[in-house]
N, C-alpha and C positions, 0 to 999 in steps of 0.2 A: 327403384325404391318402392316400398310399400307405402301407399298414401291413403289418407282419409280426407275427403273433400268436405268443406263446410261452406254452406251458402243457403239462401232462402228464396229471394225473388227471381223473377224472370231474367234480370240482367246477369245473373250468375250462370245461366244455362250454357252460353258459348264456352265458358271456361270449363264447366263440368264435362261437356262433350269432348273438348280438346284433351283434358286430362285422361278421360276414359279411353280415348283413341291413341294415347301416347304409349311409349315404351314402359311407363311406370305401371305398377299393379294397383289398381283401385280396389281397396279392400273394404271400404265403407264410406258412407255419406252421413254428415251431421246437418240437421236443419232445425228450424223452429217448429214448435208444436202446431197442429192444425188450428186455424183461427176462424172465428165466426165471421161470416160474410153475407152481405145482402140483407134485404128486409126481414127474411126469416131467421137470420143469424145462424145459418147452417154452418157446421164446422167443415172447413175445406183445407185440404192438404196444400202445402206450398208448391210452387212450380218445381223447385229442386227435389222435393219429396216425390212428386209424380215422375220426374225424370229418373230418379234413382230406382224406383220400382220397375220402370221399363228396362233399366240396365241389369236388374236382378242382383244388386249388391246390398249388403246389410245396411239398414237405415236406422239412424239414431235420432230421436226427437226429445231431447231432455227439456224439462221445464226451465232448467238453468244449467249451464255447464259446470257449476260448482257442485252439482249433485254427486255424491260419492258413487252411486250406482252407475251413473253415466261414465264417470272417470274409470271405474273398474272395467266397464264394457269396452271403452275406447282402448284402454291398456291391453285388453285381451286380443285386440286386432293387431297389436304390435306395429303401429305405423312408424315409418322412418321420418315422415314429414306430413304436415296437414296444410294443404293449400286452402285459402279462404277467399271468398268473394261475397261481400254483403251478407254475412251470416246474421248479424243483428243482435248479438248478445256479447257482453263483456266477458272475456276469458280470465278466470282466476289464475294465480301463479301455479297452483297445483295442477291445473290442466295444461298450462303452457309447457310444463316440463315433461309431459308424457312422450311426445315424439322426439327422437334424438336430434333432429334438425329443426325443431320448433314448428310454429305455425307461420306460414308465409302468406301474407295478405296481398291481394291485388287491389290497389287503391286508385281511384280515377282522378288523380291530379299529379302534378310534378312536385312531389314533396321536397321541401317542407311547406310548400304553398297549399292552402286549403285542406288542412287537417279537419276531419269531422264528417258528419253524416251526409252533407249535401255539397260535395266539391264541384260537381258539374254545374249545378244551379248557380253557385256563387261565382264561378269563373265567368259564366255568361253575364250575370248581373254586373260584375265589375268591368266588363268589356275586354277581357283577356283576348288577345289575338292568337295565342298558342297555349295549348294545355296538353294533357297526356295522361299516362298511367304509370304507376310505380309499383314494383314489388318490394316488400320489406318484411323483416322478421318482427312479429308482434311482441311488444313488451307491455308492461302495465300502463305506461303513459300513452295517451291517445295518439295513434298514428305517428309515433315518434321513434319507432325502431329503426335499426340500421337497414339500409336499402341495398338491393341486389341489382336491379336494372330498371330502365325507363323506356317508354316509347312516347313520341310526340305526335300531336294531332293539331292541324290548323282549325281554328274556329271560323266557320263560315258566317257571312253576314246575316243569313236567314235561319241559322241553327236554332232549334228549340232544345231544351234540356233533353227531351226524348231522342231527338236526332243525334245529338252529340254523344249521349250516353250509349246509344246503340253502336256507334262506330268504335267507341272506346272499349266496349264489352267484347266486340269481335277481335279488334287488334290486341287487346289486353290478354285474351285467351292464349294467343301465341307467346306473348311475353311470359305468362305464368309457366307454361310448359318449358320454355327455354330456361327459365330460372330453376325449375326442378332439375332439368338436365345438368345445369352448371353446378348445382349443389351436389348432385350425385357424383360427378366426375372431378369435383374439386376445383374447377376453373373459375368459380364465382366465390368471392369473399364479400360479405356484407360490410358496408361502410357507414359510419355514423353520419346522421344528417347534420348539416350546418346549423349553427344557432341563428344565423341571419336568414331573413326571408320567410319566417313563419307567419302564416295567416290561418284563420279559423273559418270553418264552414259549418256552422250549426244547422240543424234541421230547419227548413222553411215551413212555418205554420200557415194556416189559412189566413190569419189576420195580416201576415206579411204580404200576401198575394193581392191585397186590395190595391187597385191602380190609383195612383195619386196624380190627378190630371194637372196639378199645379207644378209638377216637375217638367223639365224639358222633354221634347219629343223623343230624343235619344234614350233618356232614362226610362220613359214609359215603355219604349220598345224593348229594352233590355229586361225590365221587370217581367213583362208579359212572356217573353221567350223563356226566361229562366224558370218561370212557374208553369210552363206547358210541357207535359200534360198534368203534372202534379205539383202542388195541390190545386192548380188551376187559377189563373188570374181572374179577378172579378171586379165589378163595380155595382152600383145600384141605379135603378130607375123607378120612380114613383114608389120608393120605399122597398122595392123587391130586388133581390140579387140577380145580376146578369153576369154569367161567365163570359170572358172575353178571350178569344183566340189571338194569335199573333197579329200585330197591326202592321200597316204599311207606311213607309215614310215617303212614298211617291204621291205627292199631292199636287193637283192642278194649281196653276199660278193664281187663278181667281179666288180659290179657297185659301191658299196660304197668305194672300195679301188682304184678306177680308177682316183681319183683326178679331179672330174668333176667341172668345173668353175660354179659360180652362174649364173643361167638362162640357162645354156647349156643343150641341150637335149641328152639323150642316148636312142636310138630307138631299141627296140627288137621286135620280131614277135608278141608277145602277151602283150607287156607293153611298156610304155614310162616313162622315169625318167628325173627329172630336178635337176640340181645342186643347192645347197644352200651354205650358209657360212660354214655349217658343212657337213653332209652326204646328198646325193640326196634324193628326195622324189619321190614316184610313182604317176603319174597323174591318176585321176579317170575319171569321165565324163568331157567332154569339150564341149563347144558350140561355134564354130567359127562364126564370124560375118555373119549374113544372112542365117545361116544353122541351122539344128536341133541339139539337144544335142546328143552326141554319146560317146562311149568308146574312150579313148585316142589312143589306138592302131588302131582303125578304122580311126580316124582323121589323124594319121601319115601315114597310107597307102594311103588315098585319097589325101593328100597334098604332098606325096612323101618326107617326112621329113627325114633328115639324121643326124647322130651323129654330135654334135658340133653346130648345129643351135641354135639360141638364142630365148628365150622368154623374152619380156620386155626389149630388148636391153641389157640384162645382169643385169637389175635392180632387 
């Protein structure tokens, strides 16, 4: 089939590479416009845009896919199907109808669970033991289109969102190509999603990533891993923000039995622990405001932290 790939961030690159290497003809790539980045707000092309330029295929960067000029250009490429991974813009009905087999999205959850922008983060936050990826035909309703195929992935106890998303992106690339193959030869027929089991995964904002030390240790661990690497879990110390990397649940008996208050620090030579609603957790990497990321013990020594000091005002 003639295909036009749509995607924007780095997580879409394995799928783009797989589609380009498949038996399908990649005739174009759609991505978001260059975006301002860094302190200088310099315009930078998306990872998918840079990869498309290396592949030497036509590159489309519409301000919005409803633009008539974009739709005319897309139509001129005569795609049979448009595979999509994390494109980042809503597709109007007029664009959905251009390819004969529609736009086929690779979504990183087992639909109908976790429809939305942050399925991997929400799966980790909820403590799911199994997740996966699904291919489906895009319709106007969010992530509600009929599905073609799925792959499953075990969630590991120490997975961050970045870890899990990386595995799903790699495995999902193969699923997407297999879906295109099945559409072409007629062996795959899309099936409507069930009405039961729908859950939503809206974007996680910075304010959601603030660690709540009055939650149980397991909930603190899940929140931090779900928010790593983005938007980055954080707390405060002396009124300044401190980014918090994944925490450890392995705590010495003398610390766990000490009755540490939520948010209170226990400082040891080689480790720093923080109280929660249940047992304390061990801090991993931290990034104080305006400084580099470092092990928590190094931070404690440099800041001369003492037992009983609070993170987040005890929150």
